[in-house]
C-alpha positions as CSV (number, residue, x, y, z in Angstrom):
1,X,-56.0,33.5,87.7
2,X,-58.7,33.7,90.4
3,X,-59.2,36.7,92.7
4,X,-57.9,34.5,95.5
5,X,-54.6,34.2,93.7
6,X,-54.1,37.8,92.8
7,X,-52.8,40.7,95.0
8,X,-54.8,43.8,94.8
9,X,-53.8,47.4,95.6
10,X,-56.1,47.4,98.6
11,X,-55.8,44.3,100.9
12,X,-57.3,43.6,104.3
13,X,-57.4,40.7,106.7
14,X,-60.6,38.7,107.0
15,X,-61.1,40.3,110.4
16,X,-60.8,43.8,108.8
17,X,-63.2,42.9,106.1
18,X,-65.7,41.6,108.6
19,X,-65.4,44.8,110.7
20,X,-65.8,47.0,107.6
21,X,-68.7,45.3,105.9
22,X,-72.2,44.3,107.1
23,X,-72.8,40.5,107.3
24,X,-74.7,40.6,104.0
25,X,-72.0,42.7,102.3
26,X,-69.3,40.2,103.5
27,X,-71.3,37.2,102.2
28,X,-71.7,38.9,98.8
29,X,-68.3,40.7,98.4
30,X,-65.9,38.3,100.1
31,X,-67.7,34.9,99.9
32,X,-69.0,35.4,96.3
33,X,-72.7,35.3,97.4
34,X,-75.7,37.0,95.8
35,X,-78.3,39.2,97.4
36,X,-82.0,38.4,97.0
37,X,-83.3,39.9,93.8
38,X,-85.3,43.2,94.3
39,X,-84.0,43.6,97.8
40,X,-81.7,46.6,97.4
41,X,-82.9,50.2,97.4
42,X,-80.2,51.0,94.8
43,X,-82.2,49.0,92.2
44,X,-84.6,52.0,92.1
45,X,-82.0,54.7,92.4
46,X,-82.7,57.3,89.6
47,X,-80.6,60.3,90.7
48,X,-77.4,61.3,88.9
49,X,-74.3,60.2,90.7
50,X,-71.6,57.6,91.1
51,X,-71.9,54.0,92.3
52,X,-68.7,53.0,94.2
53,X,-67.3,49.8,95.7
54,X,-68.6,49.4,99.2
55,X,-65.3,47.8,100.1
56,X,-62.8,50.4,99.0
57,X,-64.7,53.4,97.6
58,X,-63.5,53.1,94.0
59,X,-65.9,54.6,91.5
60,X,-67.3,51.7,89.5
61,X,-70.3,53.0,87.5
62,X,-72.0,56.3,86.6
63,X,-75.7,56.7,86.9
64,X,-76.0,57.5,83.1
65,X,-74.8,53.9,82.4
66,X,-77.6,52.3,84.6
67,X,-80.6,50.8,83.0
68,X,-83.7,48.8,84.1
69,X,-83.0,45.1,83.1
70,X,-86.0,43.6,84.9
71,X,-83.7,41.1,86.7
72,X,-84.0,42.5,90.3
73,X,-80.4,43.8,90.5
74,X,-78.9,47.1,89.5
75,X,-77.7,46.8,85.9
76,X,-75.2,48.9,83.9
77,X,-73.9,48.8,80.4
78,X,-70.4,50.2,81.0
79,X,-68.1,50.5,84.0
80,X,-65.7,53.3,84.7
81,X,-62.3,52.8,82.9
82,X,-60.2,50.1,84.6
83,X,-62.6,50.0,87.6
84,X,-63.6,46.3,87.3
85,X,-61.9,43.1,86.2
86,X,-63.4,39.8,85.3
87,X,-62.8,36.1,85.9
88,X,-64.5,32.9,84.7
89,X,-67.0,31.6,87.3
90,X,-67.8,27.9,87.0
91,X,-70.0,27.7,90.2
92,X,-73.4,26.1,90.3
93,X,-72.9,24.1,87.1
94,X,-72.8,27.2,84.9
95,X,-70.1,29.2,83.2
96,X,-70.4,32.9,83.8
97,X,-68.2,35.9,83.8
98,X,-67.7,37.3,87.4
99,X,-67.1,41.0,87.9
100,X,-64.9,42.2,90.8
101,X,-63.4,45.5,91.9
102,X,-60.0,46.0,90.3
103,X,-58.7,47.8,93.5
104,X,-59.8,45.5,96.3
105,X,-60.9,42.3,94.5
106,X,-64.4,42.3,96.0
107,X,-67.0,40.3,94.2
108,X,-69.6,42.6,92.6
109,X,-71.7,40.4,90.4
110,X,-71.6,39.1,86.8
111,X,-71.6,40.5,83.2
112,X,-73.8,39.1,80.5
113,X,-73.9,39.7,76.7
114,X,-77.6,40.6,76.7
115,X,-77.5,44.3,77.4
116,X,-78.6,47.3,75.4
117,X,-76.6,49.2,72.7
118,X,-74.0,50.5,72.4
119,X,-72.1,47.8,74.4
120,X,-74.6,44.9,74.4
121,X,-73.4,44.2,77.9
122,X,-75.3,43.9,81.2
123,X,-73.2,44.3,84.3
124,X,-75.6,42.7,86.8
125,X,-74.3,44.0,90.2
126,X,-75.3,43.2,93.7
127,X,-76.6,46.5,95.2
128,X,-75.1,45.7,98.7
129,X,-71.6,45.8,97.0
130,X,-72.2,49.5,96.0
131,X,-72.3,52.8,97.8
132,X,-74.1,55.6,95.9
133,X,-73.1,59.3,96.0
134,X,-75.5,61.7,94.4
135,X,-74.1,64.4,92.1
136,X,-74.2,67.8,93.7
137,X,-76.8,70.1,92.3
138,X,-76.3,73.9,92.3
């Protein structure tokens, strides 16, 4: 089943998505695009906190799961429980595993099996698909 065939807990019309997201976010999250590598400030984000879906606010990844992959996109080894789902992506003559938000279906990026221990996974996520909230410090 593709994301287009599934009904998600949060749904919006195309007009509502366009009003909510920037043009770049819309291209990545709703049209399955990819941001230019190295272009997102979240790539260099080092503070403790939560990375959430820019489309619906669902927590997707914690900062402690982020690592430097050298790819030009924020990379994580583990998502929050039940926060993401995957589908097979056969675009551009390749077979990859697409990652999307389990709550609104927005395209986030892809997952690869070349990450660090303990999972061996690299969730390669478009930074424009994420909102970062730093952890409060006392």
